[in-house]
C-alpha positions as CSV (number, residue, x, y, z in Angstrom):
1,X,-100.1,-137.9,89.3
2,X,-98.2,-140.4,87.2
3,X,-98.2,-144.1,88.1
4,X,-94.5,-144.3,88.6
5,X,-92.0,-141.5,89.5
6,X,-88.4,-141.3,90.5
7,X,-87.8,-139.8,94.0
8,X,-86.0,-136.9,92.3
9,X,-89.1,-135.9,90.6
10,X,-91.6,-135.9,93.5
11,X,-91.2,-132.3,94.3
12,X,-92.0,-131.3,90.7
13,X,-95.2,-133.5,90.9
14,X,-96.0,-131.8,94.2
15,X,-95.7,-128.3,92.5
16,X,-98.8,-129.3,90.4
17,X,-101.0,-129.1,93.5
18,X,-102.8,-126.2,95.1
19,X,-101.3,-124.9,98.4
20,X,-101.8,-124.8,101.3
21,X,-103.2,-128.3,101.4
22,X,-103.7,-130.8,104.2
23,X,-102.0,-134.2,104.5
24,X,-105.2,-136.2,103.8
25,X,-105.7,-134.3,100.6
26,X,-102.2,-135.0,99.4
27,X,-102.5,-138.7,100.5
28,X,-105.6,-139.0,98.3
29,X,-104.0,-137.3,95.3
30,X,-100.8,-139.4,95.5
31,X,-102.2,-142.9,96.4
32,X,-101.4,-145.4,93.7
33,X,-98.3,-143.5,92.6
34,X,-95.2,-145.6,93.0
35,X,-92.0,-143.8,94.0
36,X,-88.9,-145.4,92.6
37,X,-85.8,-145.5,95.0
38,X,-82.2,-146.5,94.4
39,X,-83.2,-149.9,95.8
40,X,-86.9,-150.6,95.8
41,X,-90.1,-148.5,95.7
42,X,-93.0,-147.5,97.8
43,X,-96.5,-146.0,97.5
44,X,-96.3,-142.2,97.6
45,X,-99.7,-141.9,99.4
46,X,-98.6,-144.3,102.1
47,X,-95.4,-142.4,102.6
48,X,-97.3,-139.1,102.9
49,X,-99.7,-140.8,105.3
50,X,-96.7,-141.5,107.6
51,X,-95.8,-137.8,107.9
52,X,-96.8,-136.3,111.2
53,X,-97.3,-132.7,109.8
54,X,-101.0,-132.1,109.0
55,X,-100.7,-129.1,106.6
56,X,-98.3,-128.2,103.9
57,X,-97.9,-124.5,102.8
58,X,-95.9,-125.3,99.7
59,X,-94.6,-128.1,97.4
60,X,-91.2,-127.6,99.0
61,X,-92.7,-128.0,102.5
62,X,-94.4,-131.3,101.6
63,X,-91.2,-132.6,100.0
64,X,-89.1,-131.7,103.0
65,X,-91.5,-133.4,105.3
66,X,-91.5,-136.5,103.0
67,X,-87.6,-136.7,103.5
68,X,-88.2,-137.5,107.1
69,X,-90.3,-140.7,106.4
70,X,-88.3,-142.3,103.5
71,X,-87.0,-145.8,104.0
72,X,-83.3,-146.5,103.9
73,X,-83.8,-147.9,100.4
74,X,-84.4,-144.4,99.1
75,X,-80.9,-143.2,99.9
76,X,-78.0,-143.5,97.6
77,X,-77.0,-146.3,95.3
78,X,-77.6,-149.9,96.5
79,X,-74.5,-151.1,98.3
80,X,-73.0,-147.6,98.3
81,X,-71.0,-146.6,101.4
82,X,-72.2,-143.7,103.4
83,X,-68.6,-142.6,103.9
84,X,-67.8,-144.4,107.1
85,X,-64.3,-146.0,107.1
């Protein structure tokens, strides 16, 4: 994987892996890759390690699981309203 990647490109990077794969293999492959968010960043391997699911059947499966462990900084533009009035 590359050293830095925007969140919008993570699924494309996942597609370069062989599936099915287990979480630990994906953690090893992605550790050291920084995911850039709208406001901040995080180590992709550490994020994957936080996923409860132990096996991924596809890149899409891994990316969907990743969505559940993303920090609030990953969502939207900094300071952007979530639509609440």
